[in-house]
C-alpha positions as CSV (number, residue, x, y, z in Angstrom):
1,M,-3.0,-65.4,-22.8
2,H,-1.0,-64.1,-19.7
3,N,1.0,-61.7,-21.7
4,R,-2.2,-60.7,-23.6
5,K,-3.8,-59.8,-20.3
6,I,-0.7,-57.7,-19.3
7,I,-0.9,-55.9,-22.6
8,I,-4.5,-55.0,-22.1
9,G,-3.9,-53.9,-18.9
10,I,-1.2,-51.7,-19.7
11,G,-3.3,-50.2,-22.6
12,I,-6.1,-49.6,-20.4
13,A,-4.1,-47.9,-17.8
14,L,-2.3,-45.8,-20.6
15,L,-5.8,-44.7,-21.7
16,V,-7.0,-43.8,-18.3
17,L,-3.8,-41.5,-18.0
18,I,-4.4,-39.9,-21.5
19,V,-8.3,-39.2,-20.5
20,A,-7.3,-38.0,-17.0
21,G,-4.6,-35.8,-18.6
22,G,-6.7,-34.4,-21.4
23,G,-9.4,-33.6,-18.7
24,F,-6.9,-31.7,-16.8
25,V,-5.6,-29.5,-19.6
26,M,-9.1,-28.9,-20.4
27,W,-9.9,-27.8,-17.0
28,A,-7.0,-25.6,-16.6
29,N,-7.6,-23.6,-19.9
30,Q,-11.1,-22.8,-18.6
31,A,-9.4,-19.5,-17.4
32,A,-11.3,-16.4,-16.1
33,S,-11.5,-14.0,-19.1
34,P,-10.2,-10.4,-18.6
35,L,-12.9,-7.7,-18.2
36,P,-12.8,-4.9,-21.0
37,E,-11.0,-2.6,-18.8
38,A,-8.1,-5.1,-18.7
39,L,-7.8,-5.1,-22.4
40,A,-8.1,-1.3,-22.7
41,A,-5.0,-0.9,-20.2
42,M,-2.9,-2.6,-22.8
43,Q,-1.9,0.3,-24.9
44,S,0.7,3.1,-24.8
45,D,0.1,6.8,-23.8
46,A,1.9,9.8,-22.4
47,Q,2.7,8.0,-19.1
48,V,3.2,4.3,-19.7
49,S,4.7,2.5,-22.6
50,F,3.1,-1.0,-23.4
51,S,4.6,-3.8,-25.4
52,V,4.4,-7.5,-25.8
53,Q,7.7,-9.1,-25.4
54,D,8.3,-12.9,-25.6
55,G,4.8,-13.5,-24.6
56,W,5.2,-11.0,-21.3
57,L,3.0,-7.8,-20.9
58,V,5.5,-5.2,-20.4
59,F,4.8,-1.8,-18.9
60,Q,7.3,0.8,-18.6
61,P,7.2,4.6,-17.6
62,T,7.7,7.1,-20.3
63,G,8.9,9.9,-17.7
64,Q,5.8,10.8,-16.1
65,G,5.0,10.0,-12.3
66,S,7.2,9.7,-9.3
67,A,10.2,8.8,-11.5
68,I,10.1,11.8,-13.8
69,G,13.4,12.4,-15.2
70,Q,15.0,9.6,-13.4
71,P,16.0,6.4,-14.9
72,V,14.0,3.3,-14.0
73,E,15.9,1.1,-11.4
74,T,13.2,-1.0,-9.9
75,G,11.1,-3.8,-11.7
76,L,8.2,-5.9,-10.4
77,I,7.2,-9.2,-12.1
78,I,3.6,-10.3,-11.3
79,Y,2.7,-13.7,-11.3
80,P,-1.0,-14.3,-12.2
81,G,-3.7,-16.2,-10.0
82,G,-4.6,-19.7,-10.7
83,K,-6.7,-20.4,-13.9
84,V,-6.9,-16.5,-14.5
85,D,-5.9,-15.1,-17.7
86,Y,-2.7,-13.2,-17.3
87,R,-4.2,-10.0,-18.8
88,A,-6.5,-9.6,-16.1
89,Y,-3.6,-7.8,-14.1
90,A,-2.9,-5.3,-16.7
91,P,-4.6,-2.3,-15.1
92,T,-2.7,-2.8,-12.1
93,A,0.6,-3.0,-13.8
94,R,-0.2,-0.2,-15.7
95,A,-0.9,1.9,-12.5
96,L,2.3,0.8,-11.0
97,A,4.2,1.7,-14.3
98,A,2.9,5.1,-14.2
99,Q,4.5,5.7,-10.8
100,G,8.1,4.9,-12.4
101,Y,8.3,1.0,-12.3
102,L,9.1,-1.4,-15.0
103,V,6.3,-3.9,-14.5
104,V,6.1,-7.4,-16.3
105,I,3.4,-10.2,-16.4
106,P,4.5,-13.3,-17.8
107,P,1.9,-15.8,-19.0
108,A,1.6,-19.1,-17.0
109,P,1.5,-22.5,-18.8
110,L,-2.0,-24.0,-18.5
111,N,-2.8,-20.8,-16.6
112,L,-0.9,-22.3,-13.4
113,A,2.0,-20.2,-12.4
114,L,3.4,-23.4,-10.4
115,F,4.2,-24.8,-13.8
116,D,6.6,-22.1,-14.2
117,T,8.0,-20.6,-11.1
118,N,11.2,-19.6,-12.7
119,A,9.5,-17.2,-15.2
120,A,11.2,-14.3,-13.6
121,E,14.4,-15.8,-14.7
122,K,14.3,-14.8,-18.2
123,I,12.5,-11.5,-17.6
124,I,15.6,-10.4,-15.0
125,A,17.7,-11.2,-18.0
126,A,16.0,-9.2,-20.7
127,F,16.3,-6.0,-18.5
128,P,20.0,-5.9,-17.1
129,H,19.4,-2.0,-16.3
130,I,17.1,-2.8,-13.4
131,Q,19.0,-2.9,-10.3
132,K,16.5,-4.0,-7.9
133,W,13.6,-6.5,-8.6
134,A,10.4,-7.6,-6.7
135,V,8.1,-10.2,-7.4
136,A,4.3,-10.1,-6.6
137,G,1.6,-12.8,-7.0
138,H,-1.9,-13.3,-6.7
139,S,-3.5,-16.4,-5.0
140,L,-1.8,-19.3,-6.7
141,G,0.6,-16.9,-8.3
142,G,1.9,-15.6,-4.9
143,V,2.8,-19.1,-4.0
144,A,5.0,-19.4,-7.2
145,A,6.5,-15.8,-6.8
146,A,7.5,-16.9,-3.1
147,S,8.9,-20.0,-4.7
148,Y,11.2,-18.4,-6.9
149,A,12.1,-15.6,-4.3
150,A,13.2,-18.2,-1.9
151,A,15.4,-19.9,-4.1
152,H,17.2,-16.8,-5.6
153,P,17.2,-14.2,-2.7
154,D,20.2,-12.7,-4.5
155,K,18.0,-11.7,-7.4
156,I,14.7,-10.8,-5.8
157,Q,14.7,-8.1,-3.2
158,G,11.0,-8.3,-2.3
159,V,7.9,-10.4,-2.4
160,A,4.5,-9.1,-2.1
161,F,1.4,-11.6,-1.5
162,W,-1.9,-10.5,-3.0
163,A,-4.5,-12.7,-1.1
164,S,-1.6,-15.4,-0.7
165,Y,0.8,-16.9,1.3
166,P,3.8,-19.3,0.9
167,S,3.6,-23.0,0.6
168,G,6.5,-23.4,3.1
169,N,8.7,-21.9,5.5
170,M,10.1,-18.8,3.9
171,T,11.2,-17.0,7.4
172,A,14.9,-16.9,6.4
173,Y,14.2,-14.8,3.4
174,P,16.4,-11.9,3.6
175,G,14.3,-9.6,1.4
176,Q,11.3,-7.6,2.4
177,T,7.6,-9.2,2.5
178,L,4.2,-7.6,1.8
179,S,0.9,-9.4,2.7
180,I,-2.2,-7.5,1.2
181,A,-5.3,-9.4,2.2
182,A,-9.2,-8.6,1.8
183,S,-11.5,-8.8,4.6
184,D,-14.2,-10.5,2.4
185,D,-12.0,-12.8,0.6
186,G,-13.9,-16.3,0.5
187,L,-10.8,-18.2,-0.7
188,A,-7.8,-16.7,1.1
189,T,-9.5,-16.1,4.1
190,P,-8.3,-13.9,6.8
191,E,-7.9,-17.0,9.0
192,K,-5.8,-18.5,6.3
193,V,-3.4,-15.4,6.0
194,Q,-3.4,-15.4,9.8
195,A,-2.3,-19.0,10.0
196,A,0.3,-18.4,7.4
197,K,2.2,-15.9,9.3
198,K,4.4,-18.4,11.0
199,D,6.0,-19.2,7.5
200,L,6.8,-15.4,6.8
201,P,9.9,-13.5,8.3
202,A,9.0,-11.5,11.4
203,A,9.4,-8.3,9.5
204,T,6.5,-8.8,7.1
205,K,4.0,-5.9,6.7
206,Y,0.6,-6.9,6.7
207,I,-2.4,-5.0,5.2
208,V,-5.9,-6.0,5.1
209,I,-8.3,-4.2,2.4
210,Q,-11.6,-3.6,4.3
211,G,-14.5,-4.7,2.1
212,G,-12.3,-6.2,-0.5
213,N,-12.5,-9.8,-2.0
214,H,-10.4,-12.2,-3.7
215,A,-11.5,-11.5,-7.4
216,Q,-11.1,-7.7,-7.3
217,F,-7.3,-8.2,-6.8
218,G,-7.7,-8.6,-10.6
219,Y,-9.9,-7.6,-13.5
220,Y,-11.8,-10.8,-14.4
221,G,-15.0,-11.0,-12.6
222,A,-16.7,-13.1,-10.1
223,Q,-14.8,-16.3,-8.7
224,A,-16.5,-19.6,-7.3
225,G,-16.3,-19.7,-3.6
226,D,-15.5,-16.0,-3.1
227,K,-17.5,-13.7,-1.1
228,S,-19.4,-10.3,-2.2
229,A,-17.4,-7.5,-2.0
230,A,-18.5,-4.4,0.1
231,I,-16.2,-2.1,-2.1
232,S,-16.0,-1.4,-5.7
233,R,-13.1,-2.9,-7.9
234,A,-11.9,0.4,-8.6
235,E,-11.4,1.1,-4.7
236,Q,-10.0,-1.9,-4.1
237,Q,-7.5,-1.4,-6.8
238,R,-6.8,2.1,-5.5
239,Q,-5.8,0.5,-2.1
240,L,-3.7,-2.2,-3.7
241,V,-1.6,-0.1,-5.9
242,A,-1.1,2.6,-3.1
243,A,0.2,0.0,-0.8
244,M,2.4,-1.5,-3.7
245,F,3.6,2.2,-4.4
246,A,4.6,2.9,-0.9
247,W,6.2,-0.7,-0.5
248,L,8.2,-0.5,-3.7
249,Q,9.6,2.9,-2.8
250,G,11.2,1.3,0.5
251,L,12.9,-1.5,-1.5
């Protein structure tokens, strides 16, 4: 009888774990869908070559923009935000590729970049001609990007946080760091960004997009807990791309 109770107890515990795990998977897979503009950005034209390689979204300049006539030497890897379809960052990647940079967006397991912080590893190996690499991440993606950069400072020359900050002390990171926040962000609030400064290198550059919010760092619609933006998504993206372009030039 005693053994039977133990077996029943173990069975109940396993059942609870299975149900809980299944619930988590269902929750994680309910990702914010990309807007039509994001899907439209996933194509090639005279300025940008688009392809899907090993599941990554790859945007490469075709000779136009700032690097016209010059080989591409700098690459950027974008870690998507938590529970956001990675295609939602395609327009941003495309805009930066048009300026002369290789830009790659890897998918995240269960739409959570923290489950694959080493996503950059295979990407770097796949493009050996790139001499300098930077990572960027939106929200939870910034945490994942920072984790990889902190562990591989020899491979990553810069980290850009989009409405994000590291989960731990990163003050010893030798590369360049950029924080781009939004004044009307209801999730990565200005107060949280300010509090996280103690974990970033002293030379970190800080930019605040006035009137911007959390969701408009991507192309996926409104987000629970966020505030309404006072500027358009197009304007927020214009400022984001301009800030990233200036920063990448200085790597």
